[in-house]
PyMOL Python script that loads the backbone (N, CA, C, O; Angstrom):
from pymol import cmd

cmd.read_pdbstr("""\
ATOM      1  N   MET A   1     -60.815-138.705 162.732  1.00  0.00           N
ATOM      2  CA  MET A   1     -60.398-139.039 161.397  1.00  0.00           C
ATOM      3  C   MET A   1     -61.523-139.817 160.717  1.00  0.00           C
ATOM      4  O   MET A   1     -61.934-140.868 161.209  1.00  0.00           O
ATOM      5  N   MET A   2     -62.012-139.316 159.612  1.00  0.00           N
ATOM      6  CA  MET A   2     -63.140-139.925 158.912  1.00  0.00           C
ATOM      7  C   MET A   2     -62.664-140.778 157.742  1.00  0.00           C
ATOM      8  O   MET A   2     -61.740-140.410 157.017  1.00  0.00           O
ATOM      9  N   PHE A   3     -63.309-141.910 157.580  1.00  0.00           N
ATOM     10  CA  PHE A   3     -63.037-142.809 156.468  1.00  0.00           C
ATOM     11  C   PHE A   3     -64.315-143.007 155.671  1.00  0.00           C
ATOM     12  O   PHE A   3     -65.418-143.003 156.219  1.00  0.00           O
ATOM     13  N   VAL A   4     -64.146-143.176 154.391  1.00  0.00           N
ATOM     14  CA  VAL A   4     -65.244-143.578 153.527  1.00  0.00           C
ATOM     15  C   VAL A   4     -64.972-145.028 153.158  1.00  0.00           C
ATOM     16  O   VAL A   4     -63.886-145.359 152.683  1.00  0.00           O
ATOM     17  N   ILE A   5     -65.948-145.882 153.373  1.00  0.00           N
ATOM     18  CA  ILE A   5     -65.805-147.305 153.083  1.00  0.00           C
ATOM     19  C   ILE A   5     -66.808-147.656 151.995  1.00  0.00           C
ATOM     20  O   ILE A   5     -67.985-147.306 152.073  1.00  0.00           O
ATOM     21  N   GLU A   6     -66.314-148.357 150.976  1.00  0.00           N
ATOM     22  CA  GLU A   6     -67.220-148.741 149.896  1.00  0.00           C
ATOM     23  C   GLU A   6     -66.820-150.087 149.309  1.00  0.00           C
ATOM     24  O   GLU A   6     -65.658-150.490 149.350  1.00  0.00           O
ATOM     25  N   GLU A   7     -67.814-150.760 148.766  1.00  0.00           N
ATOM     26  CA  GLU A   7     -67.554-152.012 148.068  1.00  0.00           C
ATOM     27  C   GLU A   7     -67.186-151.699 146.625  1.00  0.00           C
ATOM     28  O   GLU A   7     -67.780-150.822 145.997  1.00  0.00           O
ATOM     29  N   VAL A   8     -66.212-152.418 146.113  1.00  0.00           N
ATOM     30  CA  VAL A   8     -65.807-152.280 144.716  1.00  0.00           C
ATOM     31  C   VAL A   8     -66.384-153.467 143.960  1.00  0.00           C
ATOM     32  O   VAL A   8     -66.155-154.618 144.333  1.00  0.00           O
ATOM     33  N   LYS A   9     -67.126-153.192 142.906  1.00  0.00           N
ATOM     34  CA  LYS A   9     -67.759-154.273 142.151  1.00  0.00           C
ATOM     35  C   LYS A   9     -67.129-154.478 140.778  1.00  0.00           C
ATOM     36  O   LYS A   9     -67.155-155.590 140.251  1.00  0.00           O
ATOM     37  N   ASP A  10     -66.572-153.443 140.199  1.00  0.00           N
ATOM     38  CA  ASP A  10     -65.954-153.541 138.881  1.00  0.00           C
ATOM     39  C   ASP A  10     -64.638-154.314 138.975  1.00  0.00           C
ATOM     40  O   ASP A  10     -63.782-153.987 139.798  1.00  0.00           O
ATOM     41  N   GLU A  11     -64.475-155.339 138.134  1.00  0.00           N
ATOM     42  CA  GLU A  11     -63.288-156.195 138.205  1.00  0.00           C
ATOM     43  C   GLU A  11     -61.994-155.423 137.975  1.00  0.00           C
ATOM     44  O   GLU A  11     -61.004-155.658 138.668  1.00  0.00           O
ATOM     45  N   ASN A  12     -61.989-154.512 137.017  1.00  0.00           N
ATOM     46  CA  ASN A  12     -60.766-153.738 136.750  1.00  0.00           C
ATOM     47  C   ASN A  12     -60.431-152.801 137.902  1.00  0.00           C
ATOM     48  O   ASN A  12     -59.260-152.615 138.235  1.00  0.00           O
ATOM     49  N   GLN A  13     -61.452-152.214 138.507  1.00  0.00           N
ATOM     50  CA  GLN A  13     -61.208-151.339 139.654  1.00  0.00           C
ATOM     51  C   GLN A  13     -60.704-152.147 140.846  1.00  0.00           C
ATOM     52  O   GLN A  13     -59.833-151.682 141.582  1.00  0.00           O
ATOM     53  N   LYS A  14     -61.240-153.350 141.045  1.00  0.00           N
ATOM     54  CA  LYS A  14     -60.750-154.215 142.124  1.00  0.00           C
ATOM     55  C   LYS A  14     -59.252-154.443 141.964  1.00  0.00           C
ATOM     56  O   LYS A  14     -58.481-154.265 142.907  1.00  0.00           O
ATOM     57  N   LYS A  15     -58.854-154.838 140.764  1.00  0.00           N
ATOM     58  CA  LYS A  15     -57.434-155.112 140.522  1.00  0.00           C
ATOM     59  C   LYS A  15     -56.588-153.859 140.727  1.00  0.00           C
ATOM     60  O   LYS A  15     -55.489-153.937 141.276  1.00  0.00           O
ATOM     61  N   ALA A  16     -57.091-152.714 140.294  1.00  0.00           N
ATOM     62  CA  ALA A  16     -56.322-151.470 140.411  1.00  0.00           C
ATOM     63  C   ALA A  16     -56.104-151.064 141.866  1.00  0.00           C
ATOM     64  O   ALA A  16     -54.990-150.703 142.245  1.00  0.00           O
ATOM     65  N   VAL A  17     -57.154-151.120 142.682  1.00  0.00           N
ATOM     66  CA  VAL A  17     -56.998-150.679 144.070  1.00  0.00           C
ATOM     67  C   VAL A  17     -56.154-151.664 144.874  1.00  0.00           C
ATOM     68  O   VAL A  17     -55.343-151.257 145.706  1.00  0.00           O
ATOM     69  N   VAL A  18     -56.341-152.953 144.628  1.00  0.00           N
ATOM     70  CA  VAL A  18     -55.532-153.949 145.338  1.00  0.00           C
ATOM     71  C   VAL A  18     -54.068-153.813 144.932  1.00  0.00           C
ATOM     72  O   VAL A  18     -53.181-153.886 145.783  1.00  0.00           O
ATOM     73  N   ALA A  19     -53.810-153.617 143.654  1.00  0.00           N
ATOM     74  CA  ALA A  19     -52.431-153.432 143.186  1.00  0.00           C
ATOM     75  C   ALA A  19     -51.798-152.202 143.822  1.00  0.00           C
ATOM     76  O   ALA A  19     -50.636-152.238 144.224  1.00  0.00           O
ATOM     77  N   GLU A  20     -52.552-151.122 143.914  1.00  0.00           N
ATOM     78  CA  GLU A  20     -52.013-149.892 144.509  1.00  0.00           C
ATOM     79  C   GLU A  20     -51.567-150.117 145.951  1.00  0.00           C
ATOM     80  O   GLU A  20     -50.491-149.669 146.347  1.00  0.00           O
ATOM     81  N   VAL A  21     -52.381-150.801 146.724  1.00  0.00           N
ATOM     82  CA  VAL A  21     -52.036-151.034 148.130  1.00  0.00           C
ATOM     83  C   VAL A  21     -50.895-152.044 148.256  1.00  0.00           C
ATOM     84  O   VAL A  21     -49.936-151.803 148.990  1.00  0.00           O
ATOM     85  N   LEU A  22     -50.988-153.166 147.550  1.00  0.00           N
ATOM     86  CA  LEU A  22     -49.967-154.211 147.697  1.00  0.00           C
ATOM     87  C   LEU A  22     -48.595-153.751 147.212  1.00  0.00           C
ATOM     88  O   LEU A  22     -47.576-154.153 147.772  1.00  0.00           O
ATOM     89  N   LYS A  23     -48.560-152.924 146.190  1.00  0.00           N
ATOM     90  CA  LYS A  23     -47.266-152.434 145.698  1.00  0.00           C
ATOM     91  C   LYS A  23     -46.620-151.464 146.681  1.00  0.00           C
ATOM     92  O   LYS A  23     -45.430-151.168 146.572  1.00  0.00           O
ATOM     93  N   ASP A  24     -47.396-150.972 147.632  1.00  0.00           N
ATOM     94  CA  ASP A  24     -46.859-150.119 148.696  1.00  0.00           C
ATOM     95  C   ASP A  24     -46.277-150.958 149.837  1.00  0.00           C
ATOM     96  O   ASP A  24     -45.730-150.409 150.793  1.00  0.00           O
ATOM     97  N   LEU A  25     -46.393-152.278 149.741  1.00  0.00           N
ATOM     98  CA  LEU A  25     -45.984-153.179 150.822  1.00  0.00           C
ATOM     99  C   LEU A  25     -45.013-154.251 150.332  1.00  0.00           C
ATOM    100  O   LEU A  25     -45.303-155.439 150.474  1.00  0.00           O
ATOM    101  N   PRO A  26     -43.867-153.868 149.760  1.00  0.00           N
ATOM    102  CA  PRO A  26     -42.958-154.882 149.205  1.00  0.00           C
ATOM    103  C   PRO A  26     -42.365-155.808 150.262  1.00  0.00           C
ATOM    104  O   PRO A  26     -41.930-156.912 149.932  1.00  0.00           O
ATOM    105  N   GLU A  27     -42.339-155.385 151.519  1.00  0.00           N
ATOM    106  CA  GLU A  27     -41.805-156.244 152.579  1.00  0.00           C
ATOM    107  C   GLU A  27     -42.678-157.485 152.779  1.00  0.00           C
ATOM    108  O   GLU A  27     -42.179-158.546 153.156  1.00  0.00           O
ATOM    109  N   TRP A  28     -43.982-157.347 152.524  1.00  0.00           N
ATOM    110  CA  TRP A  28     -44.919-158.452 152.719  1.00  0.00           C
ATOM    111  C   TRP A  28     -45.356-159.069 151.398  1.00  0.00           C
ATOM    112  O   TRP A  28     -45.690-160.253 151.341  1.00  0.00           O
ATOM    113  N   PHE A  29     -45.355-158.281 150.354  1.00  0.00           N
ATOM    114  CA  PHE A  29     -45.806-158.744 149.043  1.00  0.00           C
ATOM    115  C   PHE A  29     -44.707-158.478 148.023  1.00  0.00           C
ATOM    116  O   PHE A  29     -44.926-157.784 147.030  1.00  0.00           O
ATOM    117  N   GLY A  30     -43.528-159.032 148.273  1.00  0.00           N
ATOM    118  CA  GLY A  30     -42.359-158.745 147.456  1.00  0.00           C
ATOM    119  C   GLY A  30     -42.092-159.730 146.337  1.00  0.00           C
ATOM    120  O   GLY A  30     -41.178-159.519 145.540  1.00  0.00           O
ATOM    121  N   ILE A  31     -42.860-160.791 146.259  1.00  0.00           N
ATOM    122  CA  ILE A  31     -42.675-161.766 145.180  1.00  0.00           C
ATOM    123  C   ILE A  31     -43.687-161.413 144.090  1.00  0.00           C
ATOM    124  O   ILE A  31     -44.888-161.622 144.266  1.00  0.00           O
ATOM    125  N   PRO A  32     -43.205-160.880 142.965  1.00  0.00           N
ATOM    126  CA  PRO A  32     -44.124-160.365 141.939  1.00  0.00           C
ATOM    127  C   PRO A  32     -45.196-161.362 141.493  1.00  0.00           C
ATOM    128  O   PRO A  32     -46.349-160.976 141.299  1.00  0.00           O
ATOM    129  N   GLU A  33     -44.839-162.623 141.329  1.00  0.00           N
ATOM    130  CA  GLU A  33     -45.819-163.610 140.867  1.00  0.00           C
ATOM    131  C   GLU A  33     -46.929-163.814 141.900  1.00  0.00           C
ATOM    132  O   GLU A  33     -48.104-163.912 141.545  1.00  0.00           O
ATOM    133  N   SER A  34     -46.554-163.876 143.165  1.00  0.00           N
ATOM    134  CA  SER A  34     -47.550-164.059 144.229  1.00  0.00           C
ATOM    135  C   SER A  34     -48.435-162.827 144.363  1.00  0.00           C
ATOM    136  O   SER A  34     -49.650-162.936 144.525  1.00  0.00           O
ATOM    137  N   THR A  35     -47.814-161.662 144.293  1.00  0.00           N
ATOM    138  CA  THR A  35     -48.581-160.420 144.380  1.00  0.00           C
ATOM    139  C   THR A  35     -49.582-160.346 143.239  1.00  0.00           C
ATOM    140  O   THR A  35     -50.738-159.975 143.447  1.00  0.00           O
ATOM    141  N   GLN A  36     -49.147-160.694 142.040  1.00  0.00           N
ATOM    142  CA  GLN A  36     -50.047-160.666 140.885  1.00  0.00           C
ATOM    143  C   GLN A  36     -51.193-161.656 141.061  1.00  0.00           C
ATOM    144  O   GLN A  36     -52.315-161.386 140.633  1.00  0.00           O
ATOM    145  N   ALA A  37     -50.921-162.792 141.684  1.00  0.00           N
ATOM    146  CA  ALA A  37     -51.982-163.778 141.936  1.00  0.00           C
ATOM    147  C   ALA A  37     -53.042-163.204 142.879  1.00  0.00           C
ATOM    148  O   ALA A  37     -54.235-163.419 142.669  1.00  0.00           O
ATOM    149  N   TYR A  38     -52.617-162.476 143.915  1.00  0.00           N
ATOM    150  CA  TYR A  38     -53.585-161.819 144.801  1.00  0.00           C
ATOM    151  C   TYR A  38     -54.412-160.803 144.020  1.00  0.00           C
ATOM    152  O   TYR A  38     -55.632-160.736 144.166  1.00  0.00           O
ATOM    153  N   ILE A  39     -53.729-160.014 143.189  1.00  0.00           N
ATOM    154  CA  ILE A  39     -54.414-158.972 142.413  1.00  0.00           C
ATOM    155  C   ILE A  39     -55.444-159.601 141.478  1.00  0.00           C
ATOM    156  O   ILE A  39     -56.599-159.177 141.451  1.00  0.00           O
ATOM    157  N   GLU A  40     -55.035-160.599 140.721  1.00  0.00           N
ATOM    158  CA  GLU A  40     -55.942-161.257 139.772  1.00  0.00           C
ATOM    159  C   GLU A  40     -57.071-161.987 140.501  1.00  0.00           C
ATOM    160  O   GLU A  40     -58.199-162.035 140.012  1.00  0.00           O
ATOM    161  N   GLY A  41     -56.770-162.545 141.653  1.00  0.00           N
ATOM    162  CA  GLY A  41     -57.764-163.298 142.405  1.00  0.00           C
ATOM    163  C   GLY A  41     -58.917-162.465 142.925  1.00  0.00           C
ATOM    164  O   GLY A  41     -59.988-162.999 143.213  1.00  0.00           O
ATOM    165  N   THR A  42     -58.714-161.171 143.049  1.00  0.00           N
ATOM    166  CA  THR A  42     -59.775-160.320 143.597  1.00  0.00           C
ATOM    167  C   THR A  42     -60.975-160.198 142.678  1.00  0.00           C
ATOM    168  O   THR A  42     -62.049-159.794 143.123  1.00  0.00           O
ATOM    169  N   THR A  43     -60.817-160.538 141.404  1.00  0.00           N
ATOM    170  CA  THR A  43     -61.935-160.364 140.471  1.00  0.00           C
ATOM    171  C   THR A  43     -63.141-161.221 140.843  1.00  0.00           C
ATOM    172  O   THR A  43     -64.270-160.883 140.486  1.00  0.00           O
ATOM    173  N   THR A  44     -62.920-162.313 141.549  1.00  0.00           N
ATOM    174  CA  THR A  44     -64.027-163.200 141.929  1.00  0.00           C
ATOM    175  C   THR A  44     -64.417-163.056 143.400  1.00  0.00           C
ATOM    176  O   THR A  44     -65.266-163.798 143.894  1.00  0.00           O
ATOM    177  N   LEU A  45     -63.803-162.108 144.092  1.00  0.00           N
ATOM    178  CA  LEU A  45     -64.048-161.930 145.524  1.00  0.00           C
ATOM    179  C   LEU A  45     -64.803-160.633 145.785  1.00  0.00           C
ATOM    180  O   LEU A  45     -64.885-159.761 144.921  1.00  0.00           O
ATOM    181  N   GLN A  46     -65.348-160.525 146.984  1.00  0.00           N
ATOM    182  CA  GLN A  46     -65.926-159.262 147.419  1.00  0.00           C
ATOM    183  C   GLN A  46     -64.777-158.407 147.941  1.00  0.00           C
ATOM    184  O   GLN A  46     -63.978-158.869 148.756  1.00  0.00           O
ATOM    185  N   VAL A  47     -64.691-157.166 147.476  1.00  0.00           N
ATOM    186  CA  VAL A  47     -63.601-156.270 147.868  1.00  0.00           C
ATOM    187  C   VAL A  47     -64.194-154.994 148.453  1.00  0.00           C
ATOM    188  O   VAL A  47     -65.062-154.354 147.860  1.00  0.00           O
ATOM    189  N   TRP A  48     -63.694-154.647 149.639  1.00  0.00           N
ATOM    190  CA  TRP A  48     -64.072-153.403 150.311  1.00  0.00           C
ATOM    191  C   TRP A  48     -62.827-152.543 150.432  1.00  0.00           C
ATOM    192  O   TRP A  48     -61.737-153.043 150.711  1.00  0.00           O
ATOM    193  N   ILE A  49     -63.000-151.242 150.219  1.00  0.00           N
ATOM    194  CA  ILE A  49     -61.872-150.313 150.315  1.00  0.00           C
ATOM    195  C   ILE A  49     -62.240-149.179 151.257  1.00  0.00           C
ATOM    196  O   ILE A  49     -63.414-148.908 151.507  1.00  0.00           O
ATOM    197  N   ALA A  50     -61.206-148.521 151.774  1.00  0.00           N
ATOM    198  CA  ALA A  50     -61.415-147.359 152.634  1.00  0.00           C
ATOM    199  C   ALA A  50     -60.557-146.217 152.127  1.00  0.00           C
ATOM    200  O   ALA A  50     -59.402-146.397 151.741  1.00  0.00           O
ATOM    201  N   TYR A  51     -61.158-145.035 152.141  1.00  0.00           N
ATOM    202  CA  TYR A  51     -60.477-143.801 151.777  1.00  0.00           C
ATOM    203  C   TYR A  51     -60.439-142.892 152.990  1.00  0.00           C
ATOM    204  O   TYR A  51     -61.370-142.860 153.794  1.00  0.00           O
ATOM    205  N   GLN A  52     -59.356-142.162 153.105  1.00  0.00           N
ATOM    206  CA  GLN A  52     -59.259-141.087 154.086  1.00  0.00           C
ATOM    207  C   GLN A  52     -59.077-139.834 153.254  1.00  0.00           C
ATOM    208  O   GLN A  52     -58.095-139.699 152.524  1.00  0.00           O
ATOM    209  N   GLU A  53     -60.023-138.921 153.367  1.00  0.00           N
ATOM    210  CA  GLU A  53     -60.119-137.799 152.441  1.00  0.00           C
ATOM    211  C   GLU A  53     -60.259-138.406 151.048  1.00  0.00           C
ATOM    212  O   GLU A  53     -61.234-139.118 150.811  1.00  0.00           O
ATOM    213  N   SER A  54     -59.349-138.167 150.123  1.00  0.00           N
ATOM    214  CA  SER A  54     -59.479-138.782 148.796  1.00  0.00           C
ATOM    215  C   SER A  54     -58.418-139.848 148.552  1.00  0.00           C
ATOM    216  O   SER A  54     -58.264-140.322 147.426  1.00  0.00           O
ATOM    217  N   ASP A  55     -57.683-140.231 149.601  1.00  0.00           N
ATOM    218  CA  ASP A  55     -56.588-141.189 149.455  1.00  0.00           C
ATOM    219  C   ASP A  55     -57.027-142.601 149.831  1.00  0.00           C
ATOM    220  O   ASP A  55     -57.575-142.830 150.909  1.00  0.00           O
ATOM    221  N   LEU A  56     -56.775-143.548 148.917  1.00  0.00           N
ATOM    222  CA  LEU A  56     -57.009-144.952 149.214  1.00  0.00           C
ATOM    223  C   LEU A  56     -56.058-145.361 150.334  1.00  0.00           C
ATOM    224  O   LEU A  56     -54.853-145.127 150.237  1.00  0.00           O
ATOM    225  N   THR A  57     -56.582-145.965 151.389  1.00  0.00           N
ATOM    226  CA  THR A  57     -55.734-146.324 152.528  1.00  0.00           C
ATOM    227  C   THR A  57     -55.639-147.822 152.769  1.00  0.00           C
ATOM    228  O   THR A  57     -54.623-148.292 153.282  1.00  0.00           O
ATOM    229  N   ARG A  58     -56.678-148.596 152.410  1.00  0.00           N
ATOM    230  CA  ARG A  58     -56.681-150.018 152.740  1.00  0.00           C
ATOM    231  C   ARG A  58     -57.744-150.755 151.941  1.00  0.00           C
ATOM    232  O   ARG A  58     -58.629-150.152 151.334  1.00  0.00           O
ATOM    233  N   PHE A  59     -57.629-152.067 151.961  1.00  0.00           N
ATOM    234  CA  PHE A  59     -58.649-152.907 151.345  1.00  0.00           C
ATOM    235  C   PHE A  59     -58.712-154.226 152.101  1.00  0.00           C
ATOM    236  O   PHE A  59     -57.788-154.598 152.825  1.00  0.00           O
ATOM    237  N   VAL A  60     -59.810-154.908 151.915  1.00  0.00           N
ATOM    238  CA  VAL A  60     -59.945-156.285 152.382  1.00  0.00           C
ATOM    239  C   VAL A  60     -60.728-157.032 151.308  1.00  0.00           C
ATOM    240  O   VAL A  60     -61.733-156.535 150.801  1.00  0.00           O
ATOM    241  N   SER A  61     -60.258-158.230 150.966  1.00  0.00           N
ATOM    242  CA  SER A  61     -60.992-159.071 150.016  1.00  0.00           C
ATOM    243  C   SER A  61     -61.522-160.284 150.772  1.00  0.00           C
ATOM    244  O   SER A  61     -60.824-160.888 151.586  1.00  0.00           O
ATOM    245  N   LEU A  62     -62.769-160.619 150.482  1.00  0.00           N
ATOM    246  CA  LEU A  62     -63.463-161.678 151.208  1.00  0.00           C
ATOM    247  C   LEU A  62     -63.930-162.768 150.261  1.00  0.00           C
ATOM    248  O   LEU A  62     -64.397-162.495 149.155  1.00  0.00           O
ATOM    249  N   SER A  63     -63.796-164.000 150.710  1.00  0.00           N
ATOM    250  CA  SER A  63     -64.383-165.128 149.988  1.00  0.00           C
ATOM    251  C   SER A  63     -65.454-165.724 150.894  1.00  0.00           C
ATOM    252  O   SER A  63     -65.326-165.715 152.118  1.00  0.00           O
ATOM    253  N   TYR A  64     -66.496-166.232 150.283  1.00  0.00           N
ATOM    254  CA  TYR A  64     -67.621-166.776 151.042  1.00  0.00           C
ATOM    255  C   TYR A  64     -67.714-168.277 150.839  1.00  0.00           C
ATOM    256  O   TYR A  64     -67.706-168.763 149.708  1.00  0.00           O
ATOM    257  N   SER A  65     -67.802-169.008 151.942  1.00  0.00           N
ATOM    258  CA  SER A  65     -68.014-170.450 151.855  1.00  0.00           C
ATOM    259  C   SER A  65     -69.499-170.787 151.995  1.00  0.00           C
ATOM    260  O   SER A  65     -69.923-171.901 151.688  1.00  0.00           O
ATOM    261  N   SER A  66     -70.281-169.812 152.463  1.00  0.00           N
ATOM    262  CA  SER A  66     -71.741-169.937 152.532  1.00  0.00           C
ATOM    263  C   SER A  66     -72.310-168.530 152.658  1.00  0.00           C
ATOM    264  O   SER A  66     -71.556-167.559 152.719  1.00  0.00           O
ATOM    265  N   GLU A  67     -73.625-168.414 152.695  1.00  0.00           N
ATOM    266  CA  GLU A  67     -74.255-167.103 152.862  1.00  0.00           C
ATOM    267  C   GLU A  67     -73.844-166.430 154.161  1.00  0.00           C
ATOM    268  O   GLU A  67     -73.793-165.203 154.246  1.00  0.00           O
ATOM    269  N   ASP A  68     -73.551-167.234 155.168  1.00  0.00           N
ATOM    270  CA  ASP A  68     -73.307-166.713 156.507  1.00  0.00           C
ATOM    271  C   ASP A  68     -71.849-166.718 156.934  1.00  0.00           C
ATOM    272  O   ASP A  68     -71.536-166.326 158.058  1.00  0.00           O
ATOM    273  N   CYS A  69     -70.959-167.151 156.062  1.00  0.00           N
ATOM    274  CA  CYS A  69     -69.564-167.305 156.472  1.00  0.00           C
ATOM    275  C   CYS A  69     -68.613-166.743 155.416  1.00  0.00           C
ATOM    276  O   CYS A  69     -68.622-167.168 154.261  1.00  0.00           O
ATOM    277  N   ALA A  70     -67.798-165.784 155.837  1.00  0.00           N
ATOM    278  CA  ALA A  70     -66.801-165.193 154.938  1.00  0.00           C
ATOM    279  C   ALA A  70     -65.419-165.369 155.551  1.00  0.00           C
ATOM    280  O   ALA A  70     -65.261-165.413 156.771  1.00  0.00           O
ATOM    281  N   GLU A  71     -64.434-165.467 154.688  1.00  0.00           N
ATOM    282  CA  GLU A  71     -63.041-165.539 155.119  1.00  0.00           C
ATOM    283  C   GLU A  71     -62.280-164.390 154.483  1.00  0.00           C
ATOM    284  O   GLU A  71     -62.534-164.017 153.338  1.00  0.00           O
ATOM    285  N   ILE A  72     -61.344-163.835 155.240  1.00  0.00           N
ATOM    286  CA  ILE A  72     -60.477-162.799 154.679  1.00  0.00           C
ATOM    287  C   ILE A  72     -59.465-163.487 153.782  1.00  0.00           C
ATOM    288  O   ILE A  72     -58.677-164.315 154.239  1.00  0.00           O
ATOM    289  N   ASP A  73     -59.491-163.143 152.513  1.00  0.00           N
ATOM    290  CA  ASP A  73     -58.526-163.681 151.560  1.00  0.00           C
ATOM    291  C   ASP A  73     -57.235-162.872 151.627  1.00  0.00           C
ATOM    292  O   ASP A  73     -56.142-163.435 151.687  1.00  0.00           O
ATOM    293  N   CYS A  74     -57.368-161.563 151.618  1.00  0.00           N
ATOM    294  CA  CYS A  74     -56.199-160.682 151.662  1.00  0.00           C
ATOM    295  C   CYS A  74     -56.620-159.359 152.284  1.00  0.00           C
ATOM    296  O   CYS A  74     -57.751-158.906 152.111  1.00  0.00           O
ATOM    297  N   LEU A  75     -55.705-158.760 152.998  1.00  0.00           N
ATOM    298  CA  LEU A  75     -55.956-157.485 153.656  1.00  0.00           C
ATOM    299  C   LEU A  75     -54.691-156.659 153.519  1.00  0.00           C
ATOM    300  O   LEU A  75     -53.596-157.157 153.783  1.00  0.00           O
ATOM    301  N   GLY A  76     -54.822-155.415 153.114  1.00  0.00           N
ATOM    302  CA  GLY A  76     -53.648-154.561 152.980  1.00  0.00           C
ATOM    303  C   GLY A  76     -53.925-153.165 153.490  1.00  0.00           C
ATOM    304  O   GLY A  76     -55.005-152.613 153.277  1.00  0.00           O
ATOM    305  N   VAL A  77     -52.940-152.601 154.165  1.00  0.00           N
ATOM    306  CA  VAL A  77     -53.016-151.243 154.694  1.00  0.00           C
ATOM    307  C   VAL A  77     -51.747-150.525 154.267  1.00  0.00           C
ATOM    308  O   VAL A  77     -50.643-150.998 154.542  1.00  0.00           O
ATOM    309  N   LYS A  78     -51.893-149.396 153.602  1.00  0.00           N
ATOM    310  CA  LYS A  78     -50.716-148.665 153.131  1.00  0.00           C
ATOM    311  C   LYS A  78     -49.804-148.288 154.296  1.00  0.00           C
ATOM    312  O   LYS A  78     -50.259-148.121 155.428  1.00  0.00           O
ATOM    313  N   LYS A  79     -48.519-148.158 154.002  1.00  0.00           N
ATOM    314  CA  LYS A  79     -47.513-147.901 155.037  1.00  0.00           C
ATOM    315  C   LYS A  79     -47.820-146.673 155.875  1.00  0.00           C
ATOM    316  O   LYS A  79     -47.687-146.721 157.098  1.00  0.00           O
ATOM    317  N   LEU A  80     -48.222-145.594 155.264  1.00  0.00           N
ATOM    318  CA  LEU A  80     -48.491-144.371 156.014  1.00  0.00           C
ATOM    319  C   LEU A  80     -49.532-144.624 157.092  1.00  0.00           C
ATOM    320  O   LEU A  80     -49.421-144.096 158.199  1.00  0.00           O
ATOM    321  N   ILE A  81     -50.517-145.409 156.787  1.00  0.00           N
ATOM    322  CA  ILE A  81     -51.568-145.720 157.753  1.00  0.00           C
ATOM    323  C   ILE A  81     -51.022-146.611 158.853  1.00  0.00           C
ATOM    324  O   ILE A  81     -51.378-146.443 160.019  1.00  0.00           O
ATOM    325  N   LYS A  82     -50.158-147.558 158.497  1.00  0.00           N
ATOM    326  CA  LYS A  82     -49.576-148.446 159.504  1.00  0.00           C
ATOM    327  C   LYS A  82     -48.754-147.650 160.512  1.00  0.00           C
ATOM    328  O   LYS A  82     -48.767-147.948 161.707  1.00  0.00           O
ATOM    329  N   VAL A  83     -48.042-146.642 160.028  1.00  0.00           N
ATOM    330  CA  VAL A  83     -47.251-145.795 160.919  1.00  0.00           C
ATOM    331  C   VAL A  83     -48.165-145.110 161.927  1.00  0.00           C
ATOM    332  O   VAL A  83     -47.793-144.914 163.084  1.00  0.00           O
ATOM    333  N   GLU A  84     -49.354-144.750 161.480  1.00  0.00           N
ATOM    334  CA  GLU A  84     -50.315-144.101 162.366  1.00  0.00           C
ATOM    335  C   GLU A  84     -51.034-145.099 163.267  1.00  0.00           C
ATOM    336  O   GLU A  84     -51.904-144.714 164.049  1.00  0.00           O
ATOM    337  N   LYS A  85     -50.675-146.387 163.163  1.00  0.00           N
ATOM    338  CA  LYS A  85     -51.252-147.463 163.978  1.00  0.00           C
ATOM    339  C   LYS A  85     -52.764-147.587 163.802  1.00  0.00           C
ATOM    340  O   LYS A  85     -53.497-147.856 164.754  1.00  0.00           O
ATOM    341  N   LEU A  86     -53.206-147.388 162.575  1.00  0.00           N
ATOM    342  CA  LEU A  86     -54.628-147.508 162.289  1.00  0.00           C
ATOM    343  C   LEU A  86     -54.968-148.785 161.541  1.00  0.00           C
ATOM    344  O   LEU A  86     -56.128-149.005 161.190  1.00  0.00           O
ATOM    345  N   GLY A  87     -53.986-149.620 161.294  1.00  0.00           N
ATOM    346  CA  GLY A  87     -54.214-150.832 160.523  1.00  0.00           C
ATOM    347  C   GLY A  87     -55.216-151.773 161.153  1.00  0.00           C
ATOM    348  O   GLY A  87     -55.977-152.431 160.443  1.00  0.00           O
ATOM    349  N   ALA A  88     -55.232-151.851 162.466  1.00  0.00           N
ATOM    350  CA  ALA A  88     -56.159-152.764 163.142  1.00  0.00           C
ATOM    351  C   ALA A  88     -57.611-152.409 162.844  1.00  0.00           C
ATOM    352  O   ALA A  88     -58.479-153.282 162.870  1.00  0.00           O
ATOM    353  N   ASN A  89     -57.879-151.148 162.565  1.00  0.00           N
ATOM    354  CA  ASN A  89     -59.243-150.731 162.258  1.00  0.00           C
ATOM    355  C   ASN A  89     -59.735-151.276 160.931  1.00  0.00           C
ATOM    356  O   ASN A  89     -60.924-151.184 160.629  1.00  0.00           O
ATOM    357  N   CYS A  90     -58.849-151.838 160.141  1.00  0.00           N
ATOM    358  CA  CYS A  90     -59.254-152.378 158.845  1.00  0.00           C
ATOM    359  C   CYS A  90     -60.298-153.465 159.009  1.00  0.00           C
ATOM    360  O   CYS A  90     -61.162-153.628 158.147  1.00  0.00           O
ATOM    361  N   LEU A  91     -60.236-154.203 160.089  1.00  0.00           N
ATOM    362  CA  LEU A  91     -61.207-155.268 160.311  1.00  0.00           C
ATOM    363  C   LEU A  91     -62.585-154.725 160.632  1.00  0.00           C
ATOM    364  O   LEU A  91     -63.559-155.477 160.659  1.00  0.00           O
ATOM    365  N   LEU A  92     -62.677-153.435 160.873  1.00  0.00           N
ATOM    366  CA  LEU A  92     -63.975-152.825 161.124  1.00  0.00           C
ATOM    367  C   LEU A  92     -64.740-152.585 159.840  1.00  0.00           C
ATOM    368  O   LEU A  92     -65.906-152.191 159.870  1.00  0.00           O
ATOM    369  N   LEU A  93     -64.083-152.823 158.699  1.00  0.00           N
ATOM    370  CA  LEU A  93     -64.763-152.667 157.416  1.00  0.00           C
ATOM    371  C   LEU A  93     -65.970-153.560 157.416  1.00  0.00           C
ATOM    372  O   LEU A  93     -66.708-153.600 156.432  1.00  0.00           O
TER     373      LEU A  93
END
""", "prot")
cmd.dss("prot")
cmd.show_as("cartoon", "prot")
cmd.util.cbc("prot")
cmd.orient("prot")
């Protein structure tokens, strides 16, 4: 199974892809205000996404405390991918 991984730099695209994934996960991101805060917060973070064929499957947003240290701010994997037990591979981004 091949994935395409790319960094998203455009602020509007960051919000769109994060919103698409998080809205697929209401069990974990079911409070609209909190979900919106994650979506809006991505504009200042580094965001990486993965596609399988042409379908967006996951994202990870990173914040940096220094040049050498990043923290995962938010990570989301669409339900279909979780069923396939591929979510753990998200950290390979």
